[in-house]
N, C-alpha and C positions, 0 to 999 in steps of 0.2 A: 496230635495237636500237642503243644507243648505248655503250662500252666501260665506261660506269659502271655500266650494265644488267646487261650481260653480267656484271660481275664479282659484281653481287649473287645473281645467277642460280648464277654458279658457286660461291659462299659455302652456298649453299644447299645444292646433292649433295655438296659437300664435309663439312659441317658435320654434317648427317644421315649420312653415310657413316660419319665418324669417332664420332660420337654412338653408333649400332648398335654399332661393334666395343666401345667404352669401356663403355658401359651393360650391355651381355650381357656383358662379362669382371666386370663388378662385382657381377652379379646369380650368376655363377658363385662367383667368391672368397667372397662373404658367405655362397653356401650351401653351401660345401666348406669354407672355409680360415679362417672366425669364430671366435674363442677365446669357450671356453662361458661367459666372465665377461661377453661381448655380450650375452647372455638375446633378451629379444623386440625389441631396437631393432635386429636384422639384418633384421627383418620391415619394418622403417620404412624400412630403407637398400634396400632391393629394390624396395618401393613406389616410392620416388623413380626411382630406375634406369628402371624399367619406366615411368612416367609420362611419362619423358624418352625412352624408347624409342618409346611413342607419338606425343607430341607430334612427334621427327623424320619417322616415319612421316607425319605430317599435312603438314608442313613438306614435305615431297618431291612429297605429293599436289596440294598446293594452289598451291604458290608465290609468295606474296602479297608486292607489294612498297608496302612505305610510301612515302609522298609528302604533300606539302601544298600549298593551295590557296587563297587569301584564307584564310576566317574558318573553315578545315573542314581536318582532316586525313582521309587517306583509306588504307586498305587493300587494293590493289588487286589481283583475281585475273582472269588471262586466261584469257577462256572459250573463243576462236576456237583456241586452239592448245592446250587440254587436252582429255583424253578422256573428260572427265567432263561431265554434263550440269550446266547452269545449279543448278537446284534443289539436285542433291549436293554442289555448289562452296560454293553458299552454306551448306548446311549445314557445310561441312567447315571453312569460314573462323571460322563460327561457333563452333564445337569450337576453334580455336586459340585464340579470343579466351577462352574458357572454361577453355583452360589457365593463359594466362596470369592469369587471377583466382585460381586453387587453386593454384598454385604456392609464393607466400609462405604460405600458410594451411597447407600441409603443411610448411613449415621450420617455423613457429613453432609447430607439435607438436611436431616434432622435440625445440625447444629446451625444453618442457615436459617432455619425458619425461629429458634429458639432467640437468635441474635436479635432479628427482625422482631419479634415480638417484646422482646425486652426493650429495645431500641424504639420500638413505636415506628420503624418504616412502614410507609404507606406498600410498599411493595410484598408484603406479606398476602396482599390479597390474591397473587398469583396461586396460592394454595388453595382457593376457594372452589368451589363445584368441580367441574371438569377440567380446570386449567390444571390440578392437583397430577394430572397424569402428565403433564410436561415434566416435573419435577423427577418421576420415575423414569424419563425415557435414558437420562446420563446412566442408571443403577441397569438398564435394561440392556444397552449398548456393550455395556461392559462386560456383565455377564455374560452375553451372547460371544464375545471376541474371548473369553475365556474357555467356555465350552467349545467353540471352533477349534480353539489351538489344542486341547486334551482331545478333539475328537478326532484331529488330522495328524500336525507334526509329533505330537506324544501317544500318539495310537499304536499298537503293534506292528511292527513289522520286520522282516525275516534279519535284517542284520542285530536289531533288540534282542527277536526271540534265540541268534546264536548267542548273543552274551547273555543273559538271564537263564539259558536253558537249565544248566548245572546245579546254578543257585536255587531256583526255584523247587527244582527236584529236591534237593538237600534241606531245603529250610523249609518247606510247607509239604512235600511227598506229592509234589503235583508236578504232570506233564507242563509246558507251557502255554500248551495248547489247550489245557484247559483252565485258563485264567484269562481274564481281562485285566490288563493293566493300561495304565496311565503312565509314560516314563519318558522324560525327558533326556536322550541316551545324549551326550556332548560331544565325546570322542570315538569316532566308530572306528576299530581295529579292522584292517582287512586280511586275505589270505596271505599276503605277502609279508606279513608284521608289519606294515604302516598304517599309520593312525591318518583319519581325515577326521575334519571339523565339522559336523552337521550342525550348519548354520540356522533351520527354523527351528530348532531347541534352542539356539543362542537368541534368536528373536522373539523366539514367544516369551522367555525368562524375562529378556528385558521391556518388552510391551508390557507383561504381565504385570512387573517389579514397578515400572513408572505410574502405571492405574493405581496400585497401593499406596504410593510414595505422595502421589497429587492427593489422595483421598485423605490420606492422614495429614497433609500439610492444610486441606483447608478445613479439616476437625481442628486441630490447633489454633489455625489461625482465627477461628471465628468463634473457636469455643473462649477463647483468652478473651477476644473483642466480645463476648457474652458476659464473662465473668467481670470485665471492667462495668460495664452496662449496670450491671446488678448491684456493683457498689456506688455508683452513681444512683441508681433506683434506690437505696434506702437512704440516701442524706435528701431526698424529696418528700417531700408530704402527698403519700398516698396511703390504697386502703394496704393497711397490713396481710389482709388475707392474698390479694394478690402479690406481695411481694413474697410471701411463705409458699404459696403457689408456683411462682416465677424460679425461686431457689430451689426446692422439691425436684422440679423438671428439670432443672441444668445437673444437677448433683445425680438425678437418676440417668441420666443421659449420658452422662460423663461414665459413672459405672458401669452403665451398658456396651458402652462404644472399646473400654478397656478390658473386657471377658474375651471377645474373638478375638482383639489384635493382640493378648499375649497369650490364647490358646490357640487358635488359629494361624494367625499373620507371621506370628514372630517364628513357631515352630517350622511353617512352610517354606521362611526364608532362609533359618536355618540348615535345614535338608538344600535348599538349591546352593546354600555358599559351601557345605560339606561336598556334594555332587561335583562343583565347579572346579574345586579343589583337590577332589579323587580323593577324598578322604571318605574313608568306609568306618560309621560309627556303629555296624549290626543292627540288635537287638534293641539300642537304644531309640530306632526310631517309633518303637510302638510307642512310645511316650505320645507321638504327635497322632497315635491312631485312637488312645482317651482322649487326649484333648478335645481334638476334633468333633467327638462322640457326644462329651459332658458338656461343652459351649452353649448348646439350645435349654441346656436344663437349667443352665446358672444363669443365663441372661434375662430370664422375664422376672429374678428376684428384684433386683433394683427397683424396677416399676412398682413392685405389688409392696417393699417394705418403705421405700422412701416416701414415696407420693401418699399423702396421710388419707384422701378419700377413701382411697383403695386398701391401703392398711387397715383403717376404720370399720371397712363392712367386710373384708377379713376375720376382722375380733369380734364385730356383733355374729358372723355368720357362724363361726366356733360357739359363741358363746350360746346360742340360740339351740344349737345341736347340743352342747354339752346339758343344757338343762332340760332337754326336751327326752335324754337318756335319763337321766336325773329323777325326772318326773315320771318315768315309766319303770325305774328301778323302785323308786317309793310306794309307787301303787300295787306292786307284783311283792315288795316286802311286805306290806300289809297285810297284803290279801292272805298271805303264807300264815302269820300269827295270830289271825284271827279265832280260828279253831283251837288253837293254843290259849288263849285267852278266855273265851269260853269256856272251854273244860276248866278252867283253872276255878272260875269262879263258881262254877256248881260244886266244886267240891267244896 
């Protein structure tokens, strides 16, 4: 394994560890320290955090590596060094793809909520109680579509095995059968030298790309409307506390959405494009492995830093811990010098 590949594996373990800690902290703070004005929005924040916790666990179990070769890009999982079976890993790597697809849908739902909350739209009541699960349905459906696309048209098949066999052996020192991979192979070479187009791969990429475009369009549309509503909100007389909270929630959501957009979907789209154009970018694809590993570790930070109630709670906890250690140190230090002082007094 090269140093570049070792760095990719380290980023997966590091990213997952930080993600588990920070997202668990988000769940705890949102559940315990949320202002009452936050309403049912805290349920969405908890769902996003739980989503990223599950993704981090999958990342550690699967440890996918992104690479490209010729007219396909590949997400490879090493079966030989894993404790899990081939079939289980194929299922888990498909679930990873499902999470890729559903992520932006979940953020688009949050932008719809934020706009309705700022504008005072009565439709926000549809997020109350069990009805919130209707808003999760689009994310579940899109994620299911991505997972099925990965499991069937993009899963290993004889023609893709033949195309990738030498590359995987040279790059990773593994036989093609010692890996689970997801690879949309666009142009299949026949034994007579002719090339056929594998249309299921094109349909898959088209469908998944359309879902991302729609989700991003919803985010930009409702994000803009939310921003303009916030500007109008400042012009009317209302609680300064509510205004500040609405601004904090909006800007934290913007930052939280940009992180996976740039670290997950943009690199993935670049891989789609290079593969479609038959451009081999070699080891640079490892950047995608790193960015997809660290995004769930970075994504909770806007919520923890920008939203004041959570930021203050963290500051108070750190201060309390620091004061406790300081008190213990002072007591320990004081006890250690007492005998010296006693001896000095008798002399």
